[in-house]
PyMOL CGO cylinders between C-alpha atoms (Angstrom):
from pymol import cmd
from pymol.cgo import CYLINDER

trace = [
    CYLINDER, 155.15, 51.41, 157.05, 157.61, 54.19, 157.78, 0.3, 1, 1, 1, 1, 1, 1,
    CYLINDER, 157.61, 54.19, 157.78, 156.79, 57.60, 156.32, 0.3, 1, 1, 1, 1, 1, 1,
    CYLINDER, 156.79, 57.60, 156.32, 159.44, 59.62, 154.60, 0.3, 1, 1, 1, 1, 1, 1,
    CYLINDER, 159.44, 59.62, 154.60, 159.93, 62.72, 156.81, 0.3, 1, 1, 1, 1, 1, 1,
    CYLINDER, 159.93, 62.72, 156.81, 159.06, 65.12, 154.00, 0.3, 1, 1, 1, 1, 1, 1,
    CYLINDER, 159.06, 65.12, 154.00, 155.89, 63.18, 153.19, 0.3, 1, 1, 1, 1, 1, 1,
    CYLINDER, 155.89, 63.18, 153.19, 154.95, 63.29, 156.86, 0.3, 1, 1, 1, 1, 1, 1,
    CYLINDER, 154.95, 63.29, 156.86, 155.47, 67.04, 156.64, 0.3, 1, 1, 1, 1, 1, 1,
    CYLINDER, 155.47, 67.04, 156.64, 153.13, 67.28, 153.66, 0.3, 1, 1, 1, 1, 1, 1,
    CYLINDER, 153.13, 67.28, 153.66, 150.50, 65.25, 155.51, 0.3, 1, 1, 1, 1, 1, 1,
    CYLINDER, 150.50, 65.25, 155.51, 150.75, 67.50, 158.56, 0.3, 1, 1, 1, 1, 1, 1,
    CYLINDER, 150.75, 67.50, 158.56, 150.69, 70.65, 156.44, 0.3, 1, 1, 1, 1, 1, 1,
    CYLINDER, 150.69, 70.65, 156.44, 147.60, 69.32, 154.64, 0.3, 1, 1, 1, 1, 1, 1,
    CYLINDER, 147.60, 69.32, 154.64, 145.90, 68.60, 157.97, 0.3, 1, 1, 1, 1, 1, 1,
    CYLINDER, 145.90, 68.60, 157.97, 146.65, 72.15, 159.16, 0.3, 1, 1, 1, 1, 1, 1,
    CYLINDER, 146.65, 72.15, 159.16, 145.18, 73.49, 155.92, 0.3, 1, 1, 1, 1, 1, 1,
    CYLINDER, 145.18, 73.49, 155.92, 142.03, 71.38, 156.03, 0.3, 1, 1, 1, 1, 1, 1,
    CYLINDER, 142.03, 71.38, 156.03, 141.32, 72.24, 159.67, 0.3, 1, 1, 1, 1, 1, 1,
    CYLINDER, 141.32, 72.24, 159.67, 141.87, 75.92, 158.89, 0.3, 1, 1, 1, 1, 1, 1,
    CYLINDER, 141.87, 75.92, 158.89, 139.39, 75.73, 156.02, 0.3, 1, 1, 1, 1, 1, 1,
    CYLINDER, 139.39, 75.73, 156.02, 136.83, 73.95, 158.22, 0.3, 1, 1, 1, 1, 1, 1,
    CYLINDER, 136.83, 73.95, 158.22, 137.12, 76.85, 160.66, 0.3, 1, 1, 1, 1, 1, 1,
    CYLINDER, 137.12, 76.85, 160.66, 136.77, 79.35, 157.79, 0.3, 1, 1, 1, 1, 1, 1,
    CYLINDER, 136.77, 79.35, 157.79, 133.62, 77.77, 156.36, 0.3, 1, 1, 1, 1, 1, 1,
    CYLINDER, 133.62, 77.77, 156.36, 132.01, 77.26, 159.79, 0.3, 1, 1, 1, 1, 1, 1,
    CYLINDER, 132.01, 77.26, 159.79, 132.62, 80.92, 160.59, 0.3, 1, 1, 1, 1, 1, 1,
    CYLINDER, 132.62, 80.92, 160.59, 131.06, 81.96, 157.29, 0.3, 1, 1, 1, 1, 1, 1,
    CYLINDER, 131.06, 81.96, 157.29, 128.10, 79.68, 157.94, 0.3, 1, 1, 1, 1, 1, 1,
    CYLINDER, 128.10, 79.68, 157.94, 127.50, 81.22, 161.36, 0.3, 1, 1, 1, 1, 1, 1,
    CYLINDER, 127.50, 81.22, 161.36, 127.89, 84.73, 159.96, 0.3, 1, 1, 1, 1, 1, 1,
    CYLINDER, 127.89, 84.73, 159.96, 125.31, 83.98, 157.27, 0.3, 1, 1, 1, 1, 1, 1,
    CYLINDER, 125.31, 83.98, 157.27, 122.91, 82.70, 159.96, 0.3, 1, 1, 1, 1, 1, 1,
    CYLINDER, 122.91, 82.70, 159.96, 123.33, 86.02, 161.77, 0.3, 1, 1, 1, 1, 1, 1,
    CYLINDER, 123.33, 86.02, 161.77, 122.42, 87.74, 158.48, 0.3, 1, 1, 1, 1, 1, 1,
    CYLINDER, 122.42, 87.74, 158.48, 119.37, 85.44, 158.28, 0.3, 1, 1, 1, 1, 1, 1,
    CYLINDER, 119.37, 85.44, 158.28, 120.69, 83.92, 155.05, 0.3, 1, 1, 1, 1, 1, 1,
    CYLINDER, 120.69, 83.92, 155.05, 119.90, 80.34, 156.06, 0.3, 1, 1, 1, 1, 1, 1,
    CYLINDER, 119.90, 80.34, 156.06, 120.36, 78.85, 152.59, 0.3, 1, 1, 1, 1, 1, 1,
    CYLINDER, 120.36, 78.85, 152.59, 123.78, 80.40, 152.28, 0.3, 1, 1, 1, 1, 1, 1,
    CYLINDER, 123.78, 80.40, 152.28, 124.63, 79.29, 155.83, 0.3, 1, 1, 1, 1, 1, 1,
    CYLINDER, 124.63, 79.29, 155.83, 123.71, 75.74, 154.82, 0.3, 1, 1, 1, 1, 1, 1,
    CYLINDER, 123.71, 75.74, 154.82, 125.95, 75.99, 151.74, 0.3, 1, 1, 1, 1, 1, 1,
    CYLINDER, 125.95, 75.99, 151.74, 128.98, 76.99, 153.82, 0.3, 1, 1, 1, 1, 1, 1,
    CYLINDER, 128.98, 76.99, 153.82, 128.16, 74.29, 156.39, 0.3, 1, 1, 1, 1, 1, 1,
    CYLINDER, 128.16, 74.29, 156.39, 128.19, 71.64, 153.64, 0.3, 1, 1, 1, 1, 1, 1,
    CYLINDER, 128.19, 71.64, 153.64, 131.57, 72.93, 152.50, 0.3, 1, 1, 1, 1, 1, 1,
    CYLINDER, 131.57, 72.93, 152.50, 132.88, 72.71, 156.09, 0.3, 1, 1, 1, 1, 1, 1,
    CYLINDER, 132.88, 72.71, 156.09, 131.61, 69.14, 156.36, 0.3, 1, 1, 1, 1, 1, 1,
    CYLINDER, 131.61, 69.14, 156.36, 133.39, 68.14, 153.15, 0.3, 1, 1, 1, 1, 1, 1,
    CYLINDER, 133.39, 68.14, 153.15, 136.66, 69.71, 154.30, 0.3, 1, 1, 1, 1, 1, 1,
    CYLINDER, 136.66, 69.71, 154.30, 136.28, 67.96, 157.64, 0.3, 1, 1, 1, 1, 1, 1,
    CYLINDER, 136.28, 67.96, 157.64, 136.05, 64.70, 155.71, 0.3, 1, 1, 1, 1, 1, 1,
    CYLINDER, 136.05, 64.70, 155.71, 139.37, 65.55, 154.08, 0.3, 1, 1, 1, 1, 1, 1,
    CYLINDER, 139.37, 65.55, 154.08, 140.89, 66.15, 157.52, 0.3, 1, 1, 1, 1, 1, 1,
    CYLINDER, 140.89, 66.15, 157.52, 139.57, 62.77, 158.64, 0.3, 1, 1, 1, 1, 1, 1,
    CYLINDER, 139.57, 62.77, 158.64, 141.25, 61.01, 155.73, 0.3, 1, 1, 1, 1, 1, 1,
    CYLINDER, 141.25, 61.01, 155.73, 144.54, 62.70, 156.53, 0.3, 1, 1, 1, 1, 1, 1,
    CYLINDER, 144.54, 62.70, 156.53, 144.25, 61.75, 160.21, 0.3, 1, 1, 1, 1, 1, 1,
    CYLINDER, 144.25, 61.75, 160.21, 143.58, 58.11, 159.30, 0.3, 1, 1, 1, 1, 1, 1,
    CYLINDER, 143.58, 58.11, 159.30, 146.58, 58.08, 156.97, 0.3, 1, 1, 1, 1, 1, 1,
    CYLINDER, 146.58, 58.08, 156.97, 148.84, 59.61, 159.61, 0.3, 1, 1, 1, 1, 1, 1,
    CYLINDER, 148.84, 59.61, 159.61, 147.67, 57.10, 162.21, 0.3, 1, 1, 1, 1, 1, 1,
    CYLINDER, 147.67, 57.10, 162.21, 148.27, 54.27, 159.74, 0.3, 1, 1, 1, 1, 1, 1,
    CYLINDER, 148.27, 54.27, 159.74, 151.87, 55.42, 159.52, 0.3, 1, 1, 1, 1, 1, 1,
    CYLINDER, 151.87, 55.42, 159.52, 152.18, 55.42, 163.29, 0.3, 1, 1, 1, 1, 1, 1,
    CYLINDER, 152.18, 55.42, 163.29, 152.21, 59.21, 163.45, 0.3, 1, 1, 1, 1, 1, 1,
    CYLINDER, 152.21, 59.21, 163.45, 150.11, 61.28, 165.82, 0.3, 1, 1, 1, 1, 1, 1,
    CYLINDER, 150.11, 61.28, 165.82, 148.03, 63.85, 163.94, 0.3, 1, 1, 1, 1, 1, 1,
    CYLINDER, 148.03, 63.85, 163.94, 148.83, 67.33, 165.13, 0.3, 1, 1, 1, 1, 1, 1,
    CYLINDER, 148.83, 67.33, 165.13, 146.97, 70.06, 163.26, 0.3, 1, 1, 1, 1, 1, 1,
    CYLINDER, 146.97, 70.06, 163.26, 148.05, 72.98, 165.37, 0.3, 1, 1, 1, 1, 1, 1,
    CYLINDER, 148.05, 72.98, 165.37, 149.13, 75.60, 162.86, 0.3, 1, 1, 1, 1, 1, 1,
    CYLINDER, 149.13, 75.60, 162.86, 145.75, 76.97, 161.88, 0.3, 1, 1, 1, 1, 1, 1,
    CYLINDER, 145.75, 76.97, 161.88, 145.59, 80.06, 159.74, 0.3, 1, 1, 1, 1, 1, 1,
    CYLINDER, 145.59, 80.06, 159.74, 143.43, 82.97, 160.93, 0.3, 1, 1, 1, 1, 1, 1,
    CYLINDER, 143.43, 82.97, 160.93, 139.84, 83.10, 159.75, 0.3, 1, 1, 1, 1, 1, 1,
    CYLINDER, 139.84, 83.10, 159.75, 138.98, 85.78, 157.19, 0.3, 1, 1, 1, 1, 1, 1,
    CYLINDER, 138.98, 85.78, 157.19, 135.21, 85.51, 156.75, 0.3, 1, 1, 1, 1, 1, 1,
    CYLINDER, 135.21, 85.51, 156.75, 134.56, 88.44, 154.42, 0.3, 1, 1, 1, 1, 1, 1,
    CYLINDER, 134.56, 88.44, 154.42, 132.06, 91.27, 154.64, 0.3, 1, 1, 1, 1, 1, 1,
    CYLINDER, 132.06, 91.27, 154.64, 129.69, 90.15, 151.89, 0.3, 1, 1, 1, 1, 1, 1,
    CYLINDER, 129.69, 90.15, 151.89, 129.12, 87.16, 149.63, 0.3, 1, 1, 1, 1, 1, 1,
    CYLINDER, 129.12, 87.16, 149.63, 131.51, 88.28, 146.91, 0.3, 1, 1, 1, 1, 1, 1,
    CYLINDER, 131.51, 88.28, 146.91, 134.35, 88.79, 149.38, 0.3, 1, 1, 1, 1, 1, 1,
    CYLINDER, 134.35, 88.79, 149.38, 133.57, 85.47, 151.11, 0.3, 1, 1, 1, 1, 1, 1,
    CYLINDER, 133.57, 85.47, 151.11, 133.80, 83.58, 147.83, 0.3, 1, 1, 1, 1, 1, 1,
    CYLINDER, 133.80, 83.58, 147.83, 136.96, 85.41, 146.78, 0.3, 1, 1, 1, 1, 1, 1,
    CYLINDER, 136.96, 85.41, 146.78, 138.67, 84.62, 150.10, 0.3, 1, 1, 1, 1, 1, 1,
    CYLINDER, 138.67, 84.62, 150.10, 137.55, 81.00, 149.88, 0.3, 1, 1, 1, 1, 1, 1,
    CYLINDER, 137.55, 81.00, 149.88, 138.99, 80.85, 146.38, 0.3, 1, 1, 1, 1, 1, 1,
    CYLINDER, 138.99, 80.85, 146.38, 142.39, 81.80, 147.82, 0.3, 1, 1, 1, 1, 1, 1,
    CYLINDER, 142.39, 81.80, 147.82, 142.13, 78.95, 150.36, 0.3, 1, 1, 1, 1, 1, 1,
    CYLINDER, 142.13, 78.95, 150.36, 141.23, 76.46, 147.64, 0.3, 1, 1, 1, 1, 1, 1,
    CYLINDER, 141.23, 76.46, 147.64, 144.02, 77.70, 145.38, 0.3, 1, 1, 1, 1, 1, 1,
    CYLINDER, 144.02, 77.70, 145.38, 146.49, 77.16, 148.23, 0.3, 1, 1, 1, 1, 1, 1,
    CYLINDER, 146.49, 77.16, 148.23, 145.13, 73.62, 148.66, 0.3, 1, 1, 1, 1, 1, 1,
    CYLINDER, 145.13, 73.62, 148.66, 145.54, 72.85, 144.95, 0.3, 1, 1, 1, 1, 1, 1,
    CYLINDER, 145.54, 72.85, 144.95, 149.16, 73.99, 145.03, 0.3, 1, 1, 1, 1, 1, 1,
    CYLINDER, 149.16, 73.99, 145.03, 149.87, 72.03, 148.21, 0.3, 1, 1, 1, 1, 1, 1,
    CYLINDER, 149.87, 72.03, 148.21, 148.33, 68.82, 146.88, 0.3, 1, 1, 1, 1, 1, 1,
    CYLINDER, 148.33, 68.82, 146.88, 150.08, 69.14, 143.52, 0.3, 1, 1, 1, 1, 1, 1,
    CYLINDER, 150.08, 69.14, 143.52, 153.45, 69.44, 145.27, 0.3, 1, 1, 1, 1, 1, 1,
    CYLINDER, 153.45, 69.44, 145.27, 152.65, 66.64, 147.73, 0.3, 1, 1, 1, 1, 1, 1,
    CYLINDER, 152.65, 66.64, 147.73, 151.42, 64.32, 144.96, 0.3, 1, 1, 1, 1, 1, 1,
    CYLINDER, 151.42, 64.32, 144.96, 154.56, 64.84, 142.88, 0.3, 1, 1, 1, 1, 1, 1,
    CYLINDER, 154.56, 64.84, 142.88, 156.75, 64.18, 145.89, 0.3, 1, 1, 1, 1, 1, 1,
    CYLINDER, 156.75, 64.18, 145.89, 154.81, 61.04, 146.89, 0.3, 1, 1, 1, 1, 1, 1,
    CYLINDER, 154.81, 61.04, 146.89, 155.18, 59.75, 143.33, 0.3, 1, 1, 1, 1, 1, 1,
    CYLINDER, 155.18, 59.75, 143.33, 158.94, 60.39, 143.40, 0.3, 1, 1, 1, 1, 1, 1,
    CYLINDER, 158.94, 60.39, 143.40, 159.15, 58.50, 146.70, 0.3, 1, 1, 1, 1, 1, 1,
    CYLINDER, 159.15, 58.50, 146.70, 157.06, 55.69, 145.20, 0.3, 1, 1, 1, 1, 1, 1,
    CYLINDER, 157.06, 55.69, 145.20, 154.56, 55.94, 148.04, 0.3, 1, 1, 1, 1, 1, 1,
    CYLINDER, 154.56, 55.94, 148.04, 151.42, 54.78, 146.29, 0.3, 1, 1, 1, 1, 1, 1,
    CYLINDER, 151.42, 54.78, 146.29, 149.11, 55.18, 149.27, 0.3, 1, 1, 1, 1, 1, 1,
    CYLINDER, 149.11, 55.18, 149.27, 150.13, 58.79, 149.91, 0.3, 1, 1, 1, 1, 1, 1,
    CYLINDER, 150.13, 58.79, 149.91, 150.01, 59.54, 146.18, 0.3, 1, 1, 1, 1, 1, 1,
    CYLINDER, 150.01, 59.54, 146.18, 146.47, 58.15, 145.96, 0.3, 1, 1, 1, 1, 1, 1,
    CYLINDER, 146.47, 58.15, 145.96, 145.35, 60.22, 148.95, 0.3, 1, 1, 1, 1, 1, 1,
    CYLINDER, 145.35, 60.22, 148.95, 146.90, 63.41, 147.58, 0.3, 1, 1, 1, 1, 1, 1,
    CYLINDER, 146.90, 63.41, 147.58, 145.44, 62.75, 144.12, 0.3, 1, 1, 1, 1, 1, 1,
    CYLINDER, 145.44, 62.75, 144.12, 141.96, 62.30, 145.62, 0.3, 1, 1, 1, 1, 1, 1,
    CYLINDER, 141.96, 62.30, 145.62, 142.24, 65.48, 147.68, 0.3, 1, 1, 1, 1, 1, 1,
    CYLINDER, 142.24, 65.48, 147.68, 143.66, 67.38, 144.70, 0.3, 1, 1, 1, 1, 1, 1,
    CYLINDER, 143.66, 67.38, 144.70, 140.71, 66.36, 142.51, 0.3, 1, 1, 1, 1, 1, 1,
    CYLINDER, 140.71, 66.36, 142.51, 138.24, 67.53, 145.18, 0.3, 1, 1, 1, 1, 1, 1,
    CYLINDER, 138.24, 67.53, 145.18, 140.01, 70.87, 145.61, 0.3, 1, 1, 1, 1, 1, 1,
    CYLINDER, 140.01, 70.87, 145.61, 140.19, 71.45, 141.85, 0.3, 1, 1, 1, 1, 1, 1,
    CYLINDER, 140.19, 71.45, 141.85, 136.43, 70.89, 141.80, 0.3, 1, 1, 1, 1, 1, 1,
    CYLINDER, 136.43, 70.89, 141.80, 135.92, 73.38, 144.65, 0.3, 1, 1, 1, 1, 1, 1,
    CYLINDER, 135.92, 73.38, 144.65, 138.07, 75.92, 142.84, 0.3, 1, 1, 1, 1, 1, 1,
    CYLINDER, 138.07, 75.92, 142.84, 136.08, 75.51, 139.62, 0.3, 1, 1, 1, 1, 1, 1,
    CYLINDER, 136.08, 75.51, 139.62, 132.80, 75.93, 141.52, 0.3, 1, 1, 1, 1, 1, 1,
    CYLINDER, 132.80, 75.93, 141.52, 134.04, 79.10, 143.22, 0.3, 1, 1, 1, 1, 1, 1,
    CYLINDER, 134.04, 79.10, 143.22, 135.24, 80.46, 139.88, 0.3, 1, 1, 1, 1, 1, 1,
    CYLINDER, 135.24, 80.46, 139.88, 131.81, 79.75, 138.40, 0.3, 1, 1, 1, 1, 1, 1,
    CYLINDER, 131.81, 79.75, 138.40, 130.03, 81.45, 141.28, 0.3, 1, 1, 1, 1, 1, 1,
    CYLINDER, 130.03, 81.45, 141.28, 132.32, 84.49, 141.20, 0.3, 1, 1, 1, 1, 1, 1,
    CYLINDER, 132.32, 84.49, 141.20, 131.88, 84.72, 137.45, 0.3, 1, 1, 1, 1, 1, 1,
    CYLINDER, 131.88, 84.72, 137.45, 128.11, 84.75, 137.82, 0.3, 1, 1, 1, 1, 1, 1,
    CYLINDER, 128.11, 84.75, 137.82, 128.33, 87.44, 140.48, 0.3, 1, 1, 1, 1, 1, 1,
    CYLINDER, 128.33, 87.44, 140.48, 130.56, 89.54, 138.21, 0.3, 1, 1, 1, 1, 1, 1,
    CYLINDER, 130.56, 89.54, 138.21, 128.22, 89.15, 135.27, 0.3, 1, 1, 1, 1, 1, 1,
    CYLINDER, 128.22, 89.15, 135.27, 126.34, 92.42, 134.88, 0.3, 1, 1, 1, 1, 1, 1,
    CYLINDER, 126.34, 92.42, 134.88, 123.12, 90.56, 134.12, 0.3, 1, 1, 1, 1, 1, 1,
    CYLINDER, 123.12, 90.56, 134.12, 123.25, 88.52, 137.31, 0.3, 1, 1, 1, 1, 1, 1,
    CYLINDER, 123.25, 88.52, 137.31, 120.42, 89.14, 139.74, 0.3, 1, 1, 1, 1, 1, 1,
    CYLINDER, 120.42, 89.14, 139.74, 121.95, 88.70, 143.24, 0.3, 1, 1, 1, 1, 1, 1,
    CYLINDER, 121.95, 88.70, 143.24, 118.69, 87.32, 144.69, 0.3, 1, 1, 1, 1, 1, 1,
    CYLINDER, 118.69, 87.32, 144.69, 118.43, 84.70, 141.92, 0.3, 1, 1, 1, 1, 1, 1,
    CYLINDER, 118.43, 84.70, 141.92, 122.09, 83.86, 142.35, 0.3, 1, 1, 1, 1, 1, 1,
    CYLINDER, 122.09, 83.86, 142.35, 121.68, 83.29, 146.08, 0.3, 1, 1, 1, 1, 1, 1,
    CYLINDER, 121.68, 83.29, 146.08, 118.67, 81.06, 145.51, 0.3, 1, 1, 1, 1, 1, 1,
    CYLINDER, 118.67, 81.06, 145.51, 120.61, 78.98, 142.96, 0.3, 1, 1, 1, 1, 1, 1,
    CYLINDER, 120.61, 78.98, 142.96, 123.64, 78.35, 145.15, 0.3, 1, 1, 1, 1, 1, 1,
    CYLINDER, 123.64, 78.35, 145.15, 121.58, 77.83, 148.27, 0.3, 1, 1, 1, 1, 1, 1,
    CYLINDER, 121.58, 77.83, 148.27, 119.06, 75.46, 146.74, 0.3, 1, 1, 1, 1, 1, 1,
    CYLINDER, 119.06, 75.46, 146.74, 120.72, 74.25, 143.54, 0.3, 1, 1, 1, 1, 1, 1,
]
cmd.load_cgo(trace, "trace")
């Protein structure tokens, strides 16, 4: 199958994004380990693993089209100075992913590329879920009645 050039561009842009987010979450995980927040480090590591799975799906799709994956335009890591800032920065990454996958899905549908549309729809659903989870966590942190220690235990073990 021959990929439409613009769809190939969306796939490559998505790969760049996913690899950037893997780097972001791994950095946050390592930073949390330095802070001796092992539960939080594990949380960010799980997020990195999930995003790496997304990158793997994109790579497989690109290879299936006969295209060499080339995720070379990684965005700089912005780990944050505390949990609230980390989550807020991660929310921006996930919001960017939602926008990207919405645009890519609509274009794949217009091109009648069902395989690309299915991939983008799957990734979009995952990113919408991540965004909702980050919004929930940020909302709990902002809630005046929220005990930060309880909050950390919930997201690290819940």
